VEXDREN-2710 file (C-alpha; in Angstrom, 1 decimal):
% VEXDREN-2710
k/r/px/py/pz
1/MET/7.8/-7.8/30.2
2/GLN/6.6/-11.3/31.3
3/LEU/6.0/-12.2/27.5
4/ALA/6.5/-15.9/27.6
5/ALA/4.2/-16.3/30.4
6/LEU/1.8/-14.6/29.3
7/ARG/1.6/-15.8/26.7
8/SER/1.1/-19.5/27.8
9/ARG/-1.4/-17.5/29.9
10/ILE/-3.3/-16.9/26.7
11/ALA/-2.7/-20.0/24.8
12/ALA/-3.9/-21.9/27.8
13/ALA/-7.2/-19.8/28.0
14/ALA/-8.0/-20.3/24.3
15/ALA/-7.4/-24.1/24.9
16/ARG/-9.7/-24.0/27.6
17/ALA/-12.3/-22.3/24.5
18/GLY/-11.0/-25.0/21.8
19/ARG/-9.6/-21.8/20.3
20/ARG/-6.6/-21.3/18.2
21/ALA/-4.4/-19.2/20.1
22/GLU/-2.6/-17.9/17.2
23/ASP/-6.2/-16.3/16.3
24/VAL/-5.9/-13.9/19.9
25/ARG/-3.3/-10.9/19.7
26/ILE/-1.5/-8.6/22.0
27/VAL/-2.2/-4.9/21.7
28/ALA/0.5/-3.3/23.7
29/VAL/-0.7/-0.6/25.5
30/THR/1.7/2.0/25.9
31/LYS/-0.1/5.1/26.6
32/GLY/1.7/7.2/29.6
33/HIS/5.1/5.5/28.7
34/PRO/7.9/6.6/27.0
35/LEU/8.9/6.0/23.3
36/ALA/11.5/3.7/24.8
37/ARG/9.4/1.2/26.0
38/ALA/7.6/1.0/22.8
39/GLN/10.4/0.2/21.3
40/GLU/11.4/-2.1/23.6
41/ALA/7.8/-4.0/23.1
42/ALA/8.4/-4.0/18.9
43/ALA/11.7/-5.6/19.8
44/ALA/10.2/-8.1/21.6
45/GLY/7.7/-8.8/18.6
46/LEU/4.7/-7.2/20.1
47/LEU/3.6/-5.1/16.8
48/ASP/0.3/-3.8/17.6
49/LEU/0.8/-0.8/20.2
50/GLY/-2.3/0.8/21.4
51/GLU/-2.4/4.8/22.4
52/ASN/-5.4/6.6/24.6
53/ARG/-4.6/10.4/23.4
54/VAL/-4.1/11.0/19.3
55/GLN/-1.6/14.1/20.5
56/GLU/0.4/11.4/22.5
57/ALA/0.4/8.9/20.0
58/LEU/1.5/10.8/17.3
59/ALA/4.3/12.7/19.2
60/LYS/5.6/9.0/19.4
61/GLN/5.5/8.1/16.1
62/ALA/7.2/11.4/14.7
63/ALA/10.1/10.6/17.2
64/TRP/10.8/6.8/16.1
65/THR/13.1/6.7/13.7
66/GLY/13.7/3.1/12.1
67/ALA/9.9/2.0/13.1
68/PRO/9.4/-2.2/12.3
69/PRO/7.6/-1.4/8.7
70/ALA/5.2/-4.0/10.4
71/LEU/3.8/-2.1/13.1
72/ARG/0.2/-1.3/13.7
73/TRP/-0.8/1.9/16.3
74/HIS/-4.3/1.7/17.7
75/LEU/-6.1/4.3/18.5
76/ILE/-8.1/3.0/21.7
77/GLY/-9.4/5.7/23.9
78/HIS/-12.1/7.8/24.1
79/LEU/-11.9/10.0/20.1
80/GLN/-13.5/13.8/20.1
81/ARG/-14.9/14.9/16.4
82/ASN/-12.1/17.3/16.3
83/LYS/-9.7/14.9/16.4
84/ALA/-10.7/13.2/13.8
85/ARG/-8.7/14.6/11.2
86/ALA/-5.7/14.3/12.9
87/ALA/-6.4/10.9/13.9
88/VAL/-7.7/9.2/10.5
89/GLY/-4.8/7.6/8.6
90/ARG/-2.6/7.6/11.3
91/PHE/-4.0/4.2/13.3
92/ALA/-4.2/0.9/11.9
93/LEU/-7.6/0.5/13.9
94/ILE/-9.5/3.0/15.9
95/HIS/-11.6/0.7/18.6
96/SER/-13.7/3.7/20.1
97/LEU/-16.3/5.1/17.3
98/ASP/-19.2/5.1/19.7
99/SER/-21.4/7.5/17.9
100/ILE/-23.2/8.5/14.2
101/ARG/-21.7/11.9/14.5
102/LEU/-18.4/10.5/15.4
103/ALA/-18.5/7.9/12.2
104/ASP/-19.6/11.1/10.3
105/ALA/-16.3/13.1/11.3
106/LEU/-14.6/10.4/10.3
107/GLU/-15.7/9.9/7.2
108/ALA/-15.3/13.5/6.0
109/ALA/-11.7/13.3/7.4
110/ALA/-11.0/10.0/5.7
111/ALA/-12.6/10.8/2.2
112/ALA/-10.8/14.4/2.5
113/ALA/-7.2/12.2/3.2
114/GLY/-8.1/9.8/0.4
115/LEU/-8.1/6.6/2.2
116/VAL/-10.8/4.1/3.9
117/GLN/-9.8/3.4/7.8
118/ASP/-10.7/0.6/9.7
119/VAL/-13.0/0.9/12.9
120/LEU/-14.3/-1.2/15.8
121/VAL/-17.8/-0.1/17.2
122/GLU/-17.1/0.7/20.9
123/VAL/-20.2/-0.4/23.1
124/ASN/-21.0/0.5/26.6
125/VAL/-21.9/-3.3/27.7
126/ALA/-22.6/-3.1/31.1
127/ARG/-23.9/0.5/30.7
128/GLU/-21.7/2.3/32.9
129/PRO/-22.6/6.1/33.0
130/GLN/-18.6/7.1/33.4
131/LYS/-18.0/5.4/30.1
132/THR/-18.3/6.4/26.5
133/GLY/-19.6/3.5/24.1
134/ALA/-22.9/3.0/22.0
135/LEU/-26.1/1.2/24.2
136/PRO/-26.0/-2.3/23.3
137/ASP/-29.5/-1.7/21.6
138/ASP/-28.0/1.1/19.5
139/ALA/-25.1/-0.9/18.6
140/ALA/-26.2/-2.6/15.5
141/ALA/-27.5/0.9/13.6
142/LEU/-24.2/2.6/14.6
143/VAL/-22.1/-0.6/12.7
144/ARG/-24.6/-0.3/9.9
145/HIS/-24.7/3.0/9.5
146/ALA/-20.2/3.0/9.5
147/ALA/-20.9/0.1/6.8
148/SER/-22.7/2.6/4.3
149/LEU/-19.9/5.5/4.6
150/PRO/-17.5/4.7/2.1
151/HIS/-14.3/5.5/3.7
152/LEU/-15.0/3.8/6.9
153/ALA/-14.7/0.3/7.4
154/PRO/-16.1/-1.5/10.6
155/ARG/-14.0/-4.2/11.5
156/GLY/-15.6/-5.4/14.7
157/LEU/-16.6/-4.5/18.3
158/MET/-14.8/-3.1/21.5
159/ALA/-15.6/-3.1/25.3
160/ILE/-14.4/-2.4/28.7
161/ALA/-15.9/-4.8/31.0
162/PRO/-16.2/-3.2/35.1
163/PHE/-13.4/-3.4/36.9
164/THR/-14.3/-5.9/39.4
165/PRO/-12.2/-9.0/41.2
166/ASP/-15.4/-11.0/40.5
167/PRO/-15.0/-13.1/37.0
168/ALA/-18.2/-13.8/36.3
169/ILE/-19.1/-9.7/35.4
170/PRO/-16.6/-9.4/32.7
171/ARG/-17.6/-12.8/31.4
172/GLN/-21.3/-11.4/31.0
173/VAL/-20.3/-8.3/29.4
174/PHE/-17.7/-10.0/27.0
175/ARG/-19.8/-12.6/26.1
176/ARG/-23.0/-10.1/25.3
177/LEU/-20.5/-8.3/23.2
178/ARG/-20.1/-11.5/21.1
179/GLU/-23.9/-12.1/20.8
180/ILE/-23.8/-8.3/19.5
181/ARG/-21.1/-9.5/17.0
182/ASP/-22.8/-12.1/15.8
183/GLY/-26.0/-10.4/15.2
184/VAL/-25.4/-7.8/13.4
185/ALA/-22.7/-10.4/11.3
186/THR/-26.0/-11.8/10.3
187/SER/-26.6/-8.6/7.5
188/GLY/-23.4/-9.6/5.6
189/LEU/-21.4/-7.7/7.5
190/ASP/-17.7/-9.1/8.2
191/LEU/-16.9/-8.0/11.8
192/GLY/-14.2/-10.6/12.9
193/VAL/-13.0/-8.6/15.4
194/LEU/-13.5/-8.4/18.9
195/SER/-11.3/-6.1/21.0
196/MET/-12.0/-7.1/24.9
197/GLY/-9.9/-8.5/27.9
198/MET/-7.5/-6.0/29.8
199/SER/-4.9/-6.9/32.1
200/ASN/-7.2/-7.8/35.3
201/ASP/-9.5/-10.1/32.8
202/PHE/-7.9/-10.9/29.6
203/GLU/-8.3/-14.9/30.5
204/VAL/-11.8/-15.0/30.5
205/ALA/-12.3/-12.8/27.0
206/VAL/-9.9/-15.2/25.8
207/GLU/-12.4/-17.7/26.3
208/GLU/-15.3/-15.3/25.3
209/GLY/-13.7/-14.7/22.1
210/ALA/-11.6/-12.1/22.2
211/THR/-9.6/-12.0/19.4
212/LEU/-7.3/-8.5/20.4
213/LEU/-6.5/-8.0/24.3
214/ARG/-5.2/-4.6/25.5
215/LEU/-2.3/-5.0/27.7
216/GLY/-0.8/-2.6/29.3
217/THR/0.1/-3.0/33.2
218/ILE/0.6/-6.8/33.0
219/LEU/3.4/-5.8/30.0
220/PHE/5.0/-2.4/31.5
221/GLY/3.8/-2.5/34.9
222/GLU/2.0/0.6/36.5
223/ARG/2.2/3.5/34.1
224/PRO/4.9/6.3/35.6
225/THR/2.8/9.7/37.4
END
C-alpha cells in the first residue's frame, strides 16, 4: 500500500485546483478483499471503508473484533430495495440512492430502526445503459424527495465516470456532477459531499471538486479471483 505517494498525488491535484488536501477523504474500497486487508487499511489511518455488497460488508463487520470506534463503512454499490432493511444503520453513508422507490424503502427501514440514514444520490451523468443511477434531469427531484423524508439525510451526489484513458471524459462527468449539486444546493440543502473518482481518474476528480475518492486497486492491487 503506497499510501504516502497516493496522498502526495491527491495533495498536488488539490493544489492545482486551489483546494485543501484535507478536504478530500479516501474511501478504501475493500470489496472482494479479505477482512485482513480492511484491518491493514484501518491501521494505516484509512478509516473510511467501501463495500459493494451488503452481505459482504455485514460479514466483515461481524467478524471484526476491536474495530476502531471511528471506523466508517460506506455502501458504494447498487442497493436493491429488498436489502434496505439490512443496510440502514450499518453504513455511515449509502452512496447509491438511485430512485424514489429506493428512497421510500430506505425511509421505511430507517423509521423502523429509529434512526436517520445519510445517503448520496447516485447520478448516471454519462447516461451509460449498463450503469445504475438517476439520470441527470431527474437528480434534483430525487434529492428533494429524499430531503422531504424525515429519516433520510441526503449529503451530496455520487457518480462513476466511464472507464477511458482520455481524462477529458471523466472531467466532463465530474464537472457536470458538481454543477448538478450546485444547482440543487441553491434550494437550501447542505450537499457538501461529492463522491467521485476511482483509481484511474482520482486526480481529475480532485481537480473538479471531489470530497470522497473511492480507491481500491491503487491501494490493494487487483481483487483476488
